[in-house]
PAPADO-469407 format. One line per 5 residues: number of its first residue (from 1); their letters; for each residue x, y negated, z of C-alpha. Coordinates in steps of 0.5 Angstrom, whole numbers, plus 500, padded with zeros to 3 digits. Example, Ala and Ser with C-alpha at 12.3 -4.5 7.8 and 13.67 -1.06 7.14 Angstrom:
// residues 2
1	AS	525:509:516 ~ 527:502:514
// end
This chain:
// residues 309
1	MVFTR	936:893:384 ~ 939:891:377 ~ 935:897:375 ~ 929:894:378 ~ 923:890:372
6	PRDPE	924:885:372 ~ 931:884:371 ~ 931:876:369 ~ 926:870:372 ~ 919:871:369
11	PLPAR	914:866:367 ~ 907:865:372 ~ 902:869:371 ~ 905:875:371 ~ 902:882:372
16	LHRRR	903:888:376 ~ 902:893:371 ~ 904:900:372 ~ 911:901:368 ~ 914:897:374
21	IYVLP	911:899:380 ~ 915:905:384 ~ 913:909:389 ~ 916:913:394 ~ 914:917:401
26	TRFGL	917:914:407 ~ 919:917:411 ~ 914:920:415 ~ 912:921:408 ~ 918:926:408
31	FYGFA	915:929:414 ~ 909:930:413 ~ 911:934:406 ~ 916:939:411 ~ 912:940:416
36	LTVML	906:942:410 ~ 911:947:406 ~ 913:951:413 ~ 905:951:414 ~ 903:954:407
41	VGALN	910:959:407 ~ 907:962:413 ~ 900:962:411 ~ 902:965:405 ~ 907:970:408
46	YNNNP	902:972:414 ~ 896:972:408 ~ 892:967:412 ~ 886:965:408 ~ 884:959:412
51	ALLLG	891:956:414 ~ 893:956:407 ~ 887:952:404 ~ 887:948:409 ~ 895:947:408
56	LLLAG	891:946:400 ~ 887:940:402 ~ 893:937:405 ~ 897:937:400 ~ 891:934:395
61	AGLAS	891:928:401 ~ 898:926:400 ~ 897:927:393 ~ 891:922:393 ~ 895:918:398
66	LVSAQ	901:917:393 ~ 895:914:387 ~ 891:910:392 ~ 899:907:394 ~ 901:906:386
71	MQLSD	893:903:386 ~ 894:897:391 ~ 899:894:387 ~ 895:896:380 ~ 894:891:376
76	LELIA	895:885:381 ~ 898:878:378 ~ 900:874:381 ~ 899:866:378 ~ 902:861:382
81	AEAEP	908:859:386 ~ 908:852:389 ~ 911:848:394 ~ 911:841:398 ~ 919:839:398
86	VAAGM	923:839:405 ~ 929:836:407 ~ 935:840:405 ~ 937:846:412 ~ 929:846:413
91	PLEVR	925:852:410 ~ 920:852:405 ~ 914:855:405 ~ 913:857:398 ~ 906:859:397
96	LHARA	904:865:393 ~ 897:865:389 ~ 895:872:387 ~ 888:875:384 ~ 885:881:381
101	EPGRS	879:885:379 ~ 874:885:385 ~ 871:891:387 ~ 878:894:390 ~ 881:893:397
106	RRGLR	887:890:396 ~ 889:887:404 ~ 896:888:408 ~ 900:888:402 ~ 907:886:405
111	LDDDG	911:879:402 ~ 918:878:402 ~ 924:877:398 ~ 930:881:396 ~ 935:881:402
116	TYDAE	937:875:398 ~ 935:870:405 ~ 932:876:410 ~ 926:871:411 ~ 920:873:415
121	PAVLN	916:877:411 ~ 908:875:409 ~ 901:879:409 ~ 897:878:403 ~ 891:879:402
126	LDKGA	885:879:397 ~ 878:877:399 ~ 873:878:393 ~ 879:878:388 ~ 883:873:390
131	GDAQL	889:871:396 ~ 894:868:397 ~ 901:869:402 ~ 906:864:405 ~ 914:865:405
136	LLPTE	918:861:409 ~ 926:861:405 ~ 931:857:408 ~ 934:852:404 ~ 942:849:405
141	RRGWF	942:844:399 ~ 938:838:395 ~ 935:839:389 ~ 932:844:385 ~ 931:851:389
146	DVPKL	931:857:386 ~ 926:862:387 ~ 929:869:389 ~ 926:875:387 ~ 920:877:391
151	RLSTT	918:884:393 ~ 909:886:394 ~ 908:893:398 ~ 905:897:401 ~ 904:903:405
156	RPLGL	897:904:405 ~ 893:908:406 ~ 895:913:409 ~ 902:911:411 ~ 906:917:407
161	ARAWA	908:913:401 ~ 910:906:399 ~ 909:903:393 ~ 912:896:391 ~ 913:892:385
166	YVWPE	918:885:384 ~ 916:879:381 ~ 921:874:380 ~ 917:867:379 ~ 921:862:374
171	TPLLV	918:856:378 ~ 924:851:381 ~ 922:848:388 ~ 925:841:389 ~ 928:840:395
176	YPTPE	929:833:398 ~ 936:831:401 ~ 939:831:408 ~ 936:824:411 ~ 941:820:415
181	PHGLP	940:821:423 ~ 944:815:425 ~ 945:810:423 ~ 944:802:420 ~ 937:800:421
186	LPGGH	932:798:415 ~ 936:792:410 ~ 932:785:411 ~ 926:783:406 ~ 924:778:402
191	GESAQ	918:775:401 ~ 912:770:403 ~ 908:775:407 ~ 913:776:412 ~ 912:779:419
196	ARLHP	914:781:425 ~ 917:789:427 ~ 919:792:433 ~ 927:792:433 ~ 933:793:437
201	AGDDV	937:787:434 ~ 932:783:434 ~ 932:776:437 ~ 925:774:441 ~ 924:779:447
206	HHLRG	918:782:445 ~ 915:786:452 ~ 919:790:457 ~ 918:798:456 ~ 922:804:461
211	YRAGD	929:806:459 ~ 930:811:454 ~ 937:816:451 ~ 941:811:446 ~ 938:804:447
216	APRAI	944:800:448 ~ 946:797:454 ~ 945:790:452 ~ 938:791:452 ~ 937:792:459
221	AWKSS	933:787:463 ~ 937:788:470 ~ 932:783:475 ~ 928:787:472 ~ 930:794:473
226	ARRDA	933:792:480 ~ 925:790:482 ~ 923:796:480 ~ 928:800:481 ~ 928:804:474
231	LIVRE	932:802:467 ~ 928:798:464 ~ 929:795:457 ~ 928:789:453 ~ 923:790:446
236	FEQPL	926:785:441 ~ 923:783:434 ~ 924:779:427 ~ 922:777:422 ~ 920:782:417
241	GAEIV	920:781:410 ~ 915:783:405 ~ 919:787:400 ~ 926:790:402 ~ 931:793:396
246	LDWHA	935:800:398 ~ 941:799:393 ~ 946:805:392 ~ 952:799:392 ~ 949:796:399
251	TSGIA	951:803:403 ~ 959:803:400 ~ 964:806:405 ~ 962:812:407 ~ 962:819:403
256	YEGRI	958:821:397 ~ 953:825:400 ~ 953:820:406 ~ 950:815:401 ~ 945:819:399
261	SRLAR	942:822:406 ~ 942:814:408 ~ 938:812:402 ~ 933:818:404 ~ 933:815:411
266	WVDEA	931:808:409 ~ 926:812:404 ~ 923:814:410 ~ 924:809:414 ~ 921:803:410
271	EREGR	914:809:408 ~ 912:810:416 ~ 912:803:416 ~ 909:801:411 ~ 913:796:406
276	RFQLR	914:796:400 ~ 920:797:397 ~ 925:798:391 ~ 930:804:390 ~ 936:802:385
281	LPGQP	941:808:383 ~ 947:808:379 ~ 945:810:371 ~ 937:810:373 ~ 932:805:372
286	PLGPD	929:801:378 ~ 924:805:383 ~ 919:800:385 ~ 917:796:388 ~ 912:800:391
291	RGPLH	910:804:397 ~ 905:810:399 ~ 907:818:398 ~ 907:818:390 ~ 913:812:390
296	RHACL	916:816:396 ~ 916:822:393 ~ 920:818:385 ~ 925:816:391 ~ 927:822:395
301	RALAL	926:826:387 ~ 931:821:384 ~ 937:822:390 ~ 935:829:390 ~ 937:831:383
306	MPHV	943:826:383 ~ 949:829:380 ~ 953:833:386 ~ 960:831:386
// end
Protein backbone atom coordinates (compact mmCIF):
# COMPACT_ATOMS: atom_id res chain seq x y z
CA MET A 1 0.00 0.00 0.00
CA VAL A 2 2.91 2.36 0.70
CA PHE A 3 4.16 2.17 -2.87
CA THR A 4 0.83 2.41 -4.68
CA ARG A 5 -0.29 5.59 -6.38
CA PRO A 6 -1.47 8.01 -5.09
CA ARG A 7 0.75 8.18 -2.01
CA ASP A 8 -1.03 11.25 -0.59
CA PRO A 9 -4.58 12.64 -0.70
CA GLU A 10 -5.30 14.30 -4.03
CA PRO A 11 -7.78 16.95 -5.14
CA LEU A 12 -10.63 15.85 -7.37
CA PRO A 13 -11.21 15.36 -10.26
CA ALA A 14 -8.59 12.62 -10.61
CA ARG A 15 -7.99 10.61 -13.80
CA LEU A 16 -6.96 6.96 -13.70
CA HIS A 17 -4.18 6.84 -16.29
CA ARG A 18 -2.36 3.63 -17.16
CA ARG A 19 0.55 4.24 -14.74
CA ARG A 20 -1.73 3.98 -11.71
CA ILE A 21 -3.66 0.90 -12.83
CA TYR A 22 -2.41 -2.48 -11.60
CA VAL A 23 -3.24 -5.82 -13.27
CA LEU A 24 -2.57 -9.33 -11.96
CA PRO A 25 -4.09 -12.76 -12.67
CA THR A 26 -6.82 -14.01 -10.37
CA ARG A 27 -6.70 -17.47 -8.82
CA PHE A 28 -8.84 -18.72 -11.65
CA GLY A 29 -6.48 -16.97 -14.06
CA LEU A 30 -3.48 -18.76 -12.54
CA PHE A 31 -5.26 -22.10 -12.85
CA TYR A 32 -6.20 -21.20 -16.42
CA GLY A 33 -2.58 -20.42 -17.23
CA PHE A 34 -1.34 -23.66 -15.62
CA ALA A 35 -3.90 -25.77 -17.51
CA LEU A 36 -3.07 -23.96 -20.73
CA THR A 37 0.66 -24.60 -20.23
CA VAL A 38 0.02 -28.31 -19.70
CA MET A 39 -2.15 -28.38 -22.82
CA LEU A 40 0.50 -26.67 -24.97
CA VAL A 41 3.29 -28.93 -23.68
CA GLY A 42 1.18 -31.99 -24.44
CA ALA A 43 0.31 -30.70 -27.91
CA LEU A 44 4.00 -30.11 -28.71
CA ASN A 45 5.02 -33.45 -27.28
CA TYR A 46 2.52 -35.40 -29.41
CA ASN A 47 2.82 -33.04 -32.37
CA ASN A 48 -0.95 -32.41 -32.24
CA ASN A 49 -1.50 -29.36 -34.42
CA PRO A 50 -5.25 -28.89 -33.67
CA ALA A 51 -4.56 -28.96 -29.92
CA LEU A 52 -1.66 -26.55 -30.39
CA LEU A 53 -3.87 -24.18 -32.38
CA LEU A 54 -6.58 -24.34 -29.71
CA GLY A 55 -4.01 -23.65 -26.98
CA LEU A 56 -2.69 -20.59 -28.83
CA LEU A 57 -6.23 -19.29 -29.31
CA LEU A 58 -6.93 -19.71 -25.59
CA ALA A 59 -3.64 -18.00 -24.74
CA GLY A 60 -4.64 -15.08 -26.97
CA ALA A 61 -8.01 -14.88 -25.18
CA GLY A 62 -6.20 -14.76 -21.84
CA LEU A 63 -3.92 -11.94 -22.96
CA ALA A 64 -6.91 -10.06 -24.36
CA SER A 65 -8.60 -10.44 -20.97
CA LEU A 66 -5.62 -8.74 -19.28
CA VAL A 67 -5.82 -5.80 -21.65
CA SER A 68 -9.62 -5.56 -21.45
CA ALA A 69 -9.56 -5.52 -17.63
CA GLN A 70 -7.12 -2.61 -17.70
CA MET A 71 -9.23 -0.76 -20.27
CA GLN A 72 -12.22 -0.95 -17.93
CA LEU A 73 -10.44 1.52 -15.63
CA SER A 74 -8.25 3.39 -18.10
CA ASP A 75 -9.12 7.10 -18.44
CA LEU A 76 -11.88 6.82 -15.84
CA GLU A 77 -12.22 10.15 -14.03
CA LEU A 78 -13.38 10.51 -10.42
CA ILE A 79 -14.93 13.95 -10.27
CA ALA A 80 -16.38 14.31 -6.75
CA ALA A 81 -16.86 12.64 -3.37
CA GLU A 82 -19.59 13.92 -1.06
CA ALA A 83 -21.78 12.88 1.86
CA GLU A 84 -24.59 14.31 3.95
CA PRO A 85 -23.40 14.87 7.54
CA VAL A 86 -24.52 12.27 10.09
CA ALA A 87 -24.19 11.98 13.85
CA ALA A 88 -21.04 10.29 15.13
CA GLY A 89 -21.57 6.56 15.38
CA MET A 90 -23.82 6.43 12.31
CA PRO A 91 -22.50 5.17 8.94
CA LEU A 92 -21.51 7.92 6.53
CA GLU A 93 -22.79 7.37 2.98
CA VAL A 94 -19.98 8.57 0.73
CA ARG A 95 -21.13 9.13 -2.85
CA LEU A 96 -18.41 8.90 -5.48
CA HIS A 97 -19.20 10.39 -8.89
CA ALA A 98 -17.31 9.18 -11.96
CA ARG A 99 -17.29 9.85 -15.68
CA ALA A 100 -15.55 8.58 -18.79
CA GLU A 101 -15.71 8.93 -22.52
CA PRO A 102 -18.87 7.21 -23.81
CA GLY A 103 -18.60 4.30 -26.20
CA ARG A 104 -17.00 1.71 -23.89
CA SER A 105 -19.05 -0.43 -21.53
CA ARG A 106 -17.91 0.00 -17.93
CA ARG A 107 -20.17 -1.97 -15.62
CA GLY A 108 -19.77 -3.93 -12.42
CA LEU A 109 -16.77 -1.96 -11.12
CA ARG A 110 -16.15 -2.76 -7.47
CA LEU A 111 -15.59 0.12 -5.03
CA ASP A 112 -14.25 -0.45 -1.51
CA ASP A 113 -11.78 1.07 0.92
CA ASP A 114 -8.17 0.00 1.37
CA GLY A 115 -8.95 -2.09 4.46
CA THR A 116 -9.07 0.78 6.95
CA TYR A 117 -12.76 0.16 7.73
CA ASP A 118 -13.47 -3.10 5.86
CA ALA A 119 -16.57 -1.45 4.43
CA GLU A 120 -19.15 -3.36 2.43
CA PRO A 121 -18.15 -3.01 -1.25
CA ALA A 122 -20.27 -0.93 -3.60
CA VAL A 123 -20.83 -1.28 -7.35
CA LEU A 124 -20.12 1.45 -9.88
CA ASN A 125 -21.85 1.34 -13.27
CA LEU A 126 -21.30 3.97 -15.92
CA ASP A 127 -24.25 4.62 -18.22
CA LYS A 128 -23.68 7.07 -21.07
CA GLY A 129 -20.30 7.99 -19.64
CA ALA A 130 -21.38 8.85 -16.07
CA GLY A 131 -22.26 7.03 -12.89
CA ASP A 132 -21.95 7.06 -9.12
CA ALA A 133 -21.59 4.62 -6.23
CA GLN A 134 -22.47 4.84 -2.52
CA LEU A 135 -20.02 3.48 0.04
CA LEU A 136 -20.97 3.26 3.73
CA LEU A 137 -18.09 4.11 6.08
CA PRO A 138 -18.37 3.92 9.89
CA THR A 139 -17.83 7.05 12.00
CA GLU A 140 -16.61 7.26 15.58
CA ARG A 141 -16.09 10.92 16.51
CA ARG A 142 -17.43 14.33 15.60
CA GLY A 143 -15.59 16.77 13.37
CA TRP A 144 -13.93 16.35 10.01
CA PHE A 145 -13.87 12.83 8.57
CA ASP A 146 -10.93 12.07 6.28
CA VAL A 147 -11.96 9.77 3.42
CA PRO A 148 -9.59 6.79 3.27
CA LYS A 149 -7.87 5.58 0.14
CA LEU A 150 -10.56 4.01 -2.06
CA ARG A 151 -10.03 1.14 -4.48
CA LEU A 152 -11.74 0.58 -7.82
CA SER A 153 -11.34 -2.91 -9.25
CA THR A 154 -12.78 -5.24 -11.86
CA THR A 155 -12.34 -8.83 -13.05
CA ARG A 156 -14.29 -8.38 -16.26
CA PRO A 157 -14.68 -9.70 -18.88
CA LEU A 158 -13.54 -13.29 -18.20
CA GLY A 159 -12.46 -13.26 -14.58
CA LEU A 160 -8.90 -14.24 -15.53
CA ALA A 161 -7.31 -10.97 -14.39
CA ARG A 162 -8.00 -8.33 -11.75
CA ALA A 163 -7.34 -4.69 -12.56
CA TRP A 164 -7.42 -2.12 -9.78
CA ALA A 165 -6.53 1.47 -9.06
CA TYR A 166 -6.64 3.73 -6.01
CA VAL A 167 -8.11 7.16 -5.50
CA TRP A 168 -7.56 9.16 -2.33
CA PRO A 169 -9.94 12.15 -2.28
CA GLU A 170 -8.70 15.22 -0.47
CA THR A 171 -12.28 15.93 0.61
CA PRO A 172 -12.89 16.05 4.38
CA LEU A 173 -16.52 15.34 5.26
CA LEU A 174 -18.40 16.59 8.31
CA VAL A 175 -19.66 14.39 11.15
CA TYR A 176 -22.12 15.91 13.63
CA PRO A 177 -21.84 15.23 17.38
CA THR A 178 -23.93 12.40 18.78
CA PRO A 179 -27.14 13.83 20.34
CA GLU A 180 -27.73 13.05 23.99
CA PRO A 181 -30.22 10.14 24.09
CA HIS A 182 -32.05 11.39 27.20
CA GLY A 183 -31.80 14.55 29.22
CA LEU A 184 -33.39 17.79 30.24
CA PRO A 185 -36.17 19.28 28.07
CA LEU A 186 -35.66 22.33 25.91
CA PRO A 187 -35.18 25.58 27.82
CA GLY A 188 -38.24 27.80 28.05
CA GLY A 189 -38.73 30.36 25.32
CA HIS A 190 -39.58 34.02 25.38
CA GLY A 191 -41.61 36.08 23.01
CA GLU A 192 -45.05 37.49 22.34
CA SER A 193 -46.20 34.64 20.05
CA ALA A 194 -46.27 32.05 22.81
CA GLN A 195 -48.09 28.84 21.99
CA ALA A 196 -48.62 25.59 23.82
CA ARG A 197 -46.84 22.30 23.40
CA LEU A 198 -47.22 18.87 24.90
CA HIS A 199 -44.76 18.24 27.68
CA PRO A 200 -44.76 15.79 30.61
CA ALA A 201 -43.71 18.59 32.98
CA GLY A 202 -46.58 20.91 32.02
CA ASP A 203 -49.41 22.14 34.20
CA ASP A 204 -52.65 21.67 32.22
CA VAL A 205 -54.02 18.29 31.17
CA HIS A 206 -54.36 18.09 27.41
CA HIS A 207 -55.62 14.52 26.86
CA LEU A 208 -55.25 10.91 27.99
CA ARG A 209 -53.26 8.25 26.16
CA GLY A 210 -51.91 4.77 26.66
CA TYR A 211 -48.87 4.13 28.83
CA ARG A 212 -45.45 4.05 27.18
CA ALA A 213 -42.22 2.72 28.66
CA GLY A 214 -40.47 5.56 30.46
CA ASP A 215 -43.56 7.58 31.39
CA ALA A 216 -43.34 9.13 34.86
CA PRO A 217 -45.54 7.49 37.53
CA ARG A 218 -47.01 10.91 38.44
CA ALA A 219 -48.53 11.14 34.98
CA ILE A 220 -50.54 7.90 35.31
CA ALA A 221 -54.31 8.44 35.66
CA TRP A 222 -55.02 5.68 38.16
CA LYS A 223 -58.82 6.03 38.22
CA SER A 224 -59.10 5.92 34.44
CA SER A 225 -56.62 3.03 34.36
CA ALA A 226 -58.75 1.05 36.81
CA ARG A 227 -61.89 1.58 34.73
CA ARG A 228 -60.19 0.48 31.49
CA ASP A 229 -58.06 -2.25 33.05
CA ALA A 230 -54.98 -0.71 31.39
CA LEU A 231 -52.50 1.99 32.30
CA ILE A 232 -53.60 5.43 31.08
CA VAL A 233 -51.30 8.45 31.14
CA ARG A 234 -52.21 12.15 31.33
CA GLU A 235 -50.58 14.25 28.59
CA PHE A 236 -49.91 17.79 29.84
CA GLU A 237 -49.22 21.03 28.05
CA GLN A 238 -47.23 24.08 28.99
CA PRO A 239 -46.61 27.52 27.44
CA LEU A 240 -44.18 27.55 24.55
CA GLY A 241 -42.10 30.67 23.91
CA ALA A 242 -41.52 31.92 20.39
CA GLU A 243 -37.72 31.92 20.68
CA ILE A 244 -35.31 29.97 22.84
CA VAL A 245 -31.64 30.40 23.64
CA LEU A 246 -29.38 27.34 23.71
CA ASP A 247 -26.49 28.56 25.81
CA TRP A 248 -23.27 26.68 26.45
CA HIS A 249 -23.23 27.94 30.05
CA ALA A 250 -26.68 26.42 30.66
CA THR A 251 -25.13 22.92 30.37
CA SER A 252 -22.60 23.29 33.18
CA GLY A 253 -22.15 20.39 35.55
CA ILE A 254 -21.60 17.66 32.94
CA ALA A 255 -18.57 16.53 30.94
CA TYR A 256 -17.30 18.54 27.99
CA GLU A 257 -18.48 16.11 25.30
CA GLY A 258 -21.74 15.65 27.19
CA ARG A 259 -22.42 19.39 26.94
CA ILE A 260 -21.91 19.23 23.18
CA SER A 261 -24.22 16.21 22.93
CA ARG A 262 -26.93 17.96 24.96
CA LEU A 263 -26.81 21.07 22.79
CA ALA A 264 -26.95 18.88 19.68
CA ARG A 265 -30.11 17.20 21.01
CA TRP A 266 -31.65 20.56 21.83
CA VAL A 267 -30.88 21.81 18.31
CA ASP A 268 -32.63 18.77 16.80
CA GLU A 269 -35.64 19.12 19.11
CA ALA A 270 -36.01 22.83 18.45
CA GLU A 271 -35.86 22.26 14.68
CA ARG A 272 -38.30 19.35 14.89
CA GLU A 273 -40.80 21.55 16.78
CA GLY A 274 -40.37 24.45 14.36
CA ARG A 275 -38.90 26.74 17.03
CA ARG A 276 -36.76 29.79 16.41
CA PHE A 277 -33.59 29.36 18.44
CA GLN A 278 -30.21 30.89 19.05
CA LEU A 279 -27.04 28.96 19.83
CA ARG A 280 -24.37 30.56 22.01
CA LEU A 281 -20.94 28.94 22.18
CA PRO A 282 -17.81 30.24 23.93
CA GLY A 283 -15.49 32.27 21.72
CA GLN A 284 -17.98 32.42 18.83
CA PRO A 285 -20.65 34.93 17.79
CA PRO A 286 -24.23 33.80 18.48
CA LEU A 287 -25.95 31.84 15.73
CA GLY A 288 -29.52 32.99 15.15
CA PRO A 289 -32.19 33.31 16.27
CA ASP A 290 -33.49 31.48 13.23
CA ARG A 291 -34.92 28.13 12.16
CA GLY A 292 -34.83 25.80 9.19
CA PRO A 293 -32.39 23.21 7.77
CA LEU A 294 -29.65 25.76 7.03
CA HIS A 295 -29.72 27.15 10.57
CA ARG A 296 -29.71 23.62 12.02
CA HIS A 297 -26.71 22.71 9.87
CA ALA A 298 -24.84 25.86 10.91
CA CYS A 299 -25.43 25.10 14.60
CA LEU A 300 -24.50 21.41 14.38
CA ARG A 301 -21.44 22.32 12.32
CA ALA A 302 -20.30 24.73 15.01
CA LEU A 303 -20.81 22.04 17.66
CA ALA A 304 -19.00 19.43 15.55
CA LEU A 305 -15.96 21.68 15.14
CA MET A 306 -15.66 22.56 18.82
CA PRO A 307 -12.08 21.83 20.01
CA HIS A 308 -11.38 18.33 21.30
CA VAL A 309 -10.10 18.19 24.85
